[in-house]
C-alpha positions as CSV (number, residue, x, y, z in Angstrom):
1,M,1.0,-33.9,-10.3
2,N,2.1,-32.4,-7.0
3,Y,-0.6,-30.4,-5.3
4,E,1.1,-30.1,-1.9
5,V,1.3,-26.6,-0.5
6,S,4.7,-24.9,0.0
7,D,3.6,-21.3,0.6
8,F,-0.1,-21.1,1.7
9,N,-0.4,-17.3,1.5
10,T,1.0,-17.1,-2.0
11,E,-0.5,-20.3,-3.4
12,V,-3.9,-20.0,-1.8
13,V,-4.8,-16.6,-0.3
14,E,-3.2,-14.4,-3.0
15,R,-3.7,-16.8,-5.9
16,S,-7.5,-17.0,-5.1
17,R,-7.7,-13.3,-6.0
18,T,-7.0,-14.4,-9.6
19,I,-8.7,-17.8,-9.8
20,P,-10.6,-19.8,-7.2
21,V,-8.5,-22.2,-5.2
22,L,-9.8,-25.4,-3.6
23,V,-7.9,-26.5,-0.6
24,D,-8.0,-30.2,0.6
25,F,-6.9,-30.5,4.2
26,W,-5.8,-34.1,4.8
27,A,-3.4,-36.3,6.7
28,E,-1.5,-39.6,6.0
29,W,-3.3,-41.5,8.8
30,C,-6.8,-40.5,7.5
31,G,-8.5,-43.3,5.6
32,P,-11.4,-41.1,4.2
33,C,-8.7,-38.6,3.0
34,K,-7.1,-41.3,0.9
35,M,-10.5,-42.0,-0.6
36,L,-11.4,-38.4,-1.3
37,G,-7.9,-37.3,-2.5
38,P,-7.9,-39.1,-5.9
39,V,-11.4,-38.0,-6.7
40,I,-10.7,-34.3,-6.0
41,E,-7.5,-34.6,-8.0
42,S,-9.3,-36.1,-11.0
43,I,-11.9,-33.4,-11.0
44,A,-9.1,-30.8,-10.6
45,E,-7.4,-32.1,-13.8
46,R,-10.6,-31.6,-15.7
47,S,-11.2,-28.1,-14.3
48,R,-7.9,-26.4,-14.5
49,D,-9.4,-23.4,-16.4
50,R,-12.0,-22.7,-13.6
51,W,-10.1,-23.5,-10.3
52,E,-6.9,-24.8,-8.9
53,L,-6.2,-27.5,-6.2
54,V,-3.9,-27.2,-3.3
55,K,-3.5,-29.9,-0.7
56,V,-2.5,-29.2,3.0
57,N,-1.2,-32.0,5.2
58,T,-2.6,-31.0,8.6
59,E,0.2,-32.9,10.4
60,V,2.9,-30.9,8.6
61,H,1.1,-27.5,8.5
62,T,-0.4,-27.5,12.0
63,E,-0.5,-23.7,12.3
64,I,-2.5,-23.4,9.0
65,A,-4.9,-26.1,10.2
66,R,-5.4,-24.3,13.5
67,Q,-5.8,-20.9,11.8
68,Y,-8.7,-22.2,9.6
69,G,-10.4,-24.2,12.4
70,I,-9.8,-27.7,11.0
71,Q,-11.4,-30.1,13.5
72,G,-12.2,-33.0,11.2
73,I,-10.7,-34.2,8.0
74,P,-10.9,-34.5,5.1
75,N,-12.0,-30.8,5.0
76,V,-12.3,-29.0,1.7
77,K,-12.5,-25.2,1.5
78,M,-13.1,-23.1,-1.6
79,F,-11.1,-19.8,-1.4
80,V,-12.2,-16.8,-3.5
81,D,-10.7,-13.3,-3.3
82,G,-8.6,-14.3,-0.3
83,E,-11.5,-15.7,1.8
84,V,-13.3,-19.0,2.4
85,R,-16.4,-19.0,0.2
86,D,-17.7,-22.5,1.0
87,E,-16.6,-25.8,2.5
88,F,-17.5,-29.4,3.3
89,T,-16.1,-32.1,5.6
90,G,-16.0,-35.8,4.8
91,A,-15.4,-38.0,1.8
92,L,-18.3,-37.1,-0.5
93,P,-18.9,-39.1,-3.7
94,E,-18.0,-37.5,-7.0
95,P,-21.5,-36.4,-8.1
96,M,-22.0,-34.6,-4.7
97,I,-18.7,-32.9,-5.1
98,E,-19.6,-31.7,-8.6
99,Q,-22.9,-30.4,-7.2
100,W,-21.1,-28.6,-4.4
101,L,-18.7,-27.0,-6.9
102,K,-21.6,-25.6,-8.9
103,K,-22.7,-23.8,-5.8
104,A,-19.3,-22.8,-4.4
105,L,-17.6,-21.6,-7.6
106,P,-18.3,-18.0,-8.7
107,S,-19.6,-17.6,-12.2
108,P,-16.9,-16.7,-14.7
109,H,-19.5,-14.2,-16.0
110,A,-20.1,-12.7,-12.5
111,Q,-19.4,-9.1,-13.6
112,Q,-21.7,-9.4,-16.6
113,L,-24.4,-10.9,-14.3
114,E,-23.9,-8.0,-11.9
115,V,-24.5,-5.5,-14.7
116,A,-27.6,-7.4,-15.8
117,L,-29.0,-7.3,-12.3
118,L,-28.4,-3.5,-12.2
119,R,-30.2,-3.1,-15.5
120,L,-33.0,-5.3,-14.2
121,G,-33.3,-3.1,-11.0
122,E,-33.5,0.0,-13.2
123,G,-36.3,-1.5,-15.2
124,D,-34.3,-1.8,-18.4
125,M,-35.6,-5.2,-19.3
126,A,-34.2,-5.2,-22.9
127,A,-30.6,-4.5,-21.8
128,A,-30.8,-7.0,-18.9
129,R,-32.2,-9.7,-21.3
130,E,-29.4,-9.3,-23.8
131,L,-26.8,-9.7,-21.1
132,L,-28.5,-12.7,-19.5
133,E,-29.0,-14.5,-22.8
134,E,-25.2,-14.3,-23.3
135,V,-24.5,-15.6,-19.8
136,L,-26.9,-18.5,-20.2
137,S,-25.5,-19.4,-23.6
138,S,-22.1,-19.9,-22.0
139,E,-23.5,-21.3,-18.6
140,P,-26.7,-23.2,-19.3
141,D,-26.9,-24.3,-15.6
142,N,-26.5,-20.8,-14.1
143,E,-29.7,-20.7,-12.1
144,Q,-29.5,-17.0,-11.1
145,A,-29.2,-16.0,-14.8
146,A,-32.1,-18.3,-15.6
147,V,-34.4,-16.8,-12.9
148,C,-33.5,-13.2,-13.9
149,L,-34.0,-13.9,-17.6
150,A,-37.3,-15.5,-16.9
151,R,-38.4,-12.4,-15.1
152,T,-37.5,-10.2,-18.1
153,I,-39.7,-12.2,-20.4
154,L,-42.4,-13.1,-17.9
155,N,-45.0,-10.7,-19.4
156,E,-44.6,-11.4,-23.1
157,D,-43.5,-15.0,-23.1
158,P,-44.6,-16.9,-19.9
159,G,-44.2,-20.2,-21.7
160,R,-40.5,-19.7,-22.2
161,S,-40.2,-18.4,-18.6
162,L,-41.6,-21.7,-17.4
163,D,-39.1,-23.6,-19.6
164,L,-36.2,-21.6,-18.1
165,L,-37.4,-22.2,-14.5
166,G,-38.2,-25.9,-15.0
167,P,-34.8,-27.3,-14.0
168,I,-34.5,-25.3,-10.7
169,E,-35.3,-27.8,-8.0
170,P,-36.2,-27.6,-4.3
171,G,-33.3,-27.0,-2.0
172,T,-31.4,-24.8,-4.4
173,E,-30.6,-21.1,-3.7
174,F,-33.0,-19.7,-6.3
175,H,-35.9,-22.2,-5.9
176,D,-38.2,-19.8,-4.0
177,S,-37.8,-17.1,-6.6
178,A,-38.3,-19.6,-9.4
179,E,-41.5,-21.0,-7.7
180,A,-43.0,-17.5,-7.4
181,M,-42.4,-16.9,-11.1
182,R,-43.7,-20.3,-12.1
183,T,-47.0,-19.4,-10.4
184,I,-47.1,-16.0,-12.1
185,A,-46.2,-17.4,-15.5
186,G,-49.1,-19.9,-15.1
187,L,-51.5,-17.0,-14.3
188,F,-50.4,-15.2,-17.4
189,L,-51.1,-18.3,-19.5
190,H,-54.7,-18.1,-18.1
191,L,-55.0,-14.7,-19.6
192,D,-54.1,-16.1,-23.0
193,A,-56.8,-18.8,-22.6
194,P,-59.4,-17.6,-19.9
195,E,-61.9,-20.2,-21.1
196,G,-59.8,-22.8,-19.3
197,L,-60.8,-21.3,-16.0
198,E,-63.9,-22.8,-14.4
199,E,-67.0,-20.6,-14.4
200,D,-67.7,-19.1,-11.0
201,P,-68.9,-15.7,-9.6
202,V,-65.3,-15.0,-8.6
203,K,-63.9,-15.7,-12.0
204,P,-64.1,-12.0,-13.3
205,V,-62.4,-10.8,-10.1
206,Y,-59.7,-13.4,-10.4
207,V,-59.0,-12.6,-14.1
208,Q,-58.9,-8.9,-13.3
209,G,-56.3,-9.6,-10.6
210,I,-54.2,-11.4,-13.2
211,E,-54.5,-8.4,-15.5
212,F,-53.4,-6.0,-12.8
213,L,-50.5,-8.3,-12.0
214,R,-49.4,-8.4,-15.6
215,S,-49.5,-4.6,-15.8
216,G,-47.4,-4.3,-12.7
217,A,-50.2,-2.9,-10.5
218,Y,-49.3,-5.3,-7.6
219,D,-51.5,-3.5,-5.0
220,L,-54.6,-3.8,-7.1
221,A,-53.8,-7.4,-8.0
222,L,-53.4,-8.3,-4.3
223,Q,-56.8,-6.6,-3.6
224,R,-58.5,-8.8,-6.2
225,F,-56.8,-12.0,-5.1
226,I,-57.6,-11.3,-1.4
227,E,-61.3,-10.8,-2.4
228,V,-61.3,-14.1,-4.2
229,L,-59.7,-15.7,-1.1
230,E,-62.5,-14.3,1.0
231,R,-65.3,-15.5,-1.3
232,N,-64.0,-18.8,-2.7
233,R,-60.6,-19.9,-1.5
234,A,-60.7,-23.2,-3.5
235,Y,-61.1,-21.4,-6.8
236,D,-58.4,-22.4,-9.4
237,D,-56.9,-24.9,-7.0
238,D,-56.2,-22.3,-4.3
239,G,-55.0,-20.0,-7.0
240,A,-55.7,-16.7,-5.1
241,R,-53.5,-17.8,-2.2
242,R,-50.7,-19.0,-4.4
243,S,-50.9,-15.7,-6.4
244,C,-50.6,-13.6,-3.2
245,V,-47.6,-15.7,-2.0
246,A,-46.0,-15.4,-5.5
247,I,-46.4,-11.6,-5.5
248,F,-44.9,-11.3,-2.0
249,G,-42.0,-13.5,-3.1
250,L,-41.5,-11.4,-6.2
251,L,-41.5,-8.1,-4.4
252,G,-39.7,-9.3,-1.2
253,E,-40.7,-9.0,2.4
254,R,-39.4,-5.5,2.8
255,D,-41.4,-4.0,-0.1
256,P,-44.0,-1.5,1.1
257,T,-46.8,-3.3,-0.9
258,T,-45.9,-6.6,0.7
259,R,-46.0,-5.0,4.2
260,Q,-49.3,-3.2,3.4
261,Y,-51.2,-6.4,2.3
262,R,-49.6,-9.1,4.5
263,R,-52.2,-8.6,7.3
264,A,-55.2,-8.5,5.0
265,F,-53.9,-11.7,3.3
266,S,-53.5,-13.5,6.6
267,N,-56.9,-12.3,7.8
268,A,-58.5,-13.7,4.6
269,L,-56.6,-16.9,4.8
270,Y,-57.5,-17.7,8.4
271,A,-60.9,-16.1,8.7
């Protein structure tokens, strides 16, 4: 199949407004290009329903190469909605290209996911959950959908939340959010079996902090966890510190509650 470009604006820029277009910038003299080319073409054949491949010979289309700042080849760029969404340079092995594609490609359910995030922001957990379940049934590896769905069921089903968050590894875009919710889900499991927590004078304060967290009273939860930090930081394997960090991660750094309790947390941590 011939992937060589004939009209870049039509075949790449305009076409990418309908379907993502992957552009492979290459040249005849480039050894790594000849290694990468067949791999990219093989993946493209298997992925025609999700994205299209266009190849640009930089020796022939010098102006296009200059326009897109090509300094080393092979260079691969993913175009979405007329713009470069992501790129890499060099002859990557097929598994790494597949991993890159997962990150670079927009979700085919992007609009549905956007509506789910809107419902989540409005506090309509049931509506968000229904939409997110549909997205994940079609895209089991959609980490954003998994994180958001885990949040909608965090209170009533922390065990399933942990299952959803399990595959999200360090270095991925949603790892920090997943890690915060893993911590919170673990805390909620303590409420279901408080006898599993070691006996200590701070235990009632710690449990009360978890109860406030589960009810959404983040300020009161932070107060209790900071008290535990001050009295016995080691309790529940540094659980109070991890709990505060998780709440800050869940709320975000700009949230007024995060801003209010950051200093008290730091003071307790480094006192």
